[in-house]
C-alpha positions in Angstrom: -9.8 -3.0 -0.1 -9.1 -6.0 -2.3 -7.1 -5.5 -5.5 -6.3 -8.0 -8.2 -3.2 -7.6 -10.4 -2.7 -9.7 -13.5 0.7 -10.4 -15.1 2.5 -12.8 -17.3 1.0 -12.0 -20.7 3.0 -11.5 -23.8 3.6 -12.3 -27.5 3.9 -16.0 -28.3 3.8 -18.1 -31.4 0.9 -20.5 -32.0 1.6 -23.8 -30.1 3.5 -22.0 -27.4 2.8 -21.6 -23.7 2.4 -18.8 -21.2 1.7 -18.8 -17.5 -0.5 -16.0 -16.1 -0.6 -14.9 -12.5 -3.1 -12.9 -10.5 -1.9 -11.4 -7.2 -4.6 -10.6 -4.7 -4.2 -8.2 -1.9 -6.1 -8.6 1.4 -6.8 -11.6 3.6 -10.0 -12.9 1.9 -8.5 -14.5 -1.2 -8.8 -18.0 0.2 -12.5 -17.6 1.0 -13.7 -17.3 -2.6 -13.8 -19.2 -5.8 -11.8 -17.5 -8.5 -11.9 -17.3 -12.2 -10.1 -16.2 -15.4 -11.9 -14.3 -18.1 -10.8 -12.8 -21.4 -11.9 -10.1 -23.8 -10.8 -10.2 -27.4 -10.9 -7.1 -29.6 -14.5 -6.3 -30.6 -15.9 -9.0 -28.4 -17.5 -9.2 -25.0 -15.6 -10.5 -22.0 -16.0 -14.3 -21.7 -15.4 -16.9 -19.1 -12.3 -19.0 -19.4 -11.9 -21.1 -16.2 -12.8 -21.2 -12.5 -11.5 -22.9 -9.4 -13.1 -23.4 -6.0 -11.8 -21.8 -2.9 -9.9 -25.0 -1.9 -8.6 -25.7 -5.4 -10.4 -29.0 -5.4 -12.7 -28.4 -8.3 -12.0 -26.7 -11.6 -14.2 -26.0 -14.7 -13.2 -24.7 -18.1 -14.8 -23.2 -21.2 -14.9 -25.8 -24.0 -12.6 -23.6 -26.1 -9.7 -24.0 -23.7 -10.4 -27.4 -22.1 -7.4 -29.7 -22.3 -5.0 -26.8 -23.0 -5.4 -24.5 -20.0 -5.0 -25.3 -16.3 -6.2 -23.1 -13.5 -4.6 -23.3 -10.1 -4.2 -21.3 -6.9 -1.8 -20.8 -4.0 -3.8 -19.6 -1.1 -0.8 -19.2 1.1 0.5 -16.6 -1.3 -2.8 -15.1 -2.5 -2.1 -16.0 -6.1 -4.1 -17.4 -8.9 -2.5 -19.0 -12.0 -3.5 -19.9 -15.5 -1.1 -22.2 -17.4 -1.9 -21.9 -21.1 -0.4 -24.5 -23.5 -0.9 -25.1 -27.2 -1.9 -21.5 -27.7 -3.9 -20.6 -30.7 -4.4 -17.2 -32.5 -8.0 -17.2 -31.3 -6.7 -17.1 -27.7 -5.5 -13.5 -28.3 -7.2 -11.3 -25.7 -6.8 -9.4 -22.6 -7.0 -11.8 -19.7 -8.5 -10.9 -16.3 -9.0 -12.6 -13.0 -11.9 -12.0 -10.6 -14.0 -13.8 -8.0 -16.6 -16.2 -9.2 -19.3 -15.0 -9.3 -17.7 -11.8 -10.6 -17.5 -8.8 -8.4 -17.7 -5.9 -10.7 -15.5 -3.5 -8.7 -12.6 -6.0 -8.7 -11.8 -5.8 -12.4 -8.2 -4.9 -12.9 -6.2 -3.8 -15.9 -5.7 -7.4 -17.2 -2.7 -8.8 -19.1 -2.5 -8.9 -22.9 -1.9 -12.2 -24.5 -1.1 -12.2 -28.2 -0.7 -15.4 -30.2 0.8 -15.1 -33.7 0.1 -17.6 -36.4 
């Protein structure tokens, strides 16, 4: 049974940085494209970034392009999201999942709060 556990969130001032991690159990992590998603209070969950199984191709939502970087370490079954130049509108719970999403893989997420 695959499980995804997000970590690395916290409270940061606008302009600051955070690095999120997503630890995956099981042996199939390297076989799938992975993505980061986020859900702000009162809003639907939205796509943030995705990366192919090899890490060779990435794609970002326009709202984070140039500020966030997605990467992965297949040897250690870990997905990362480096977030720079954070804005208050980046405040949300951040989740990782396969891409396309597998509904039963949603974890608890990690809270990111950006103060102005």
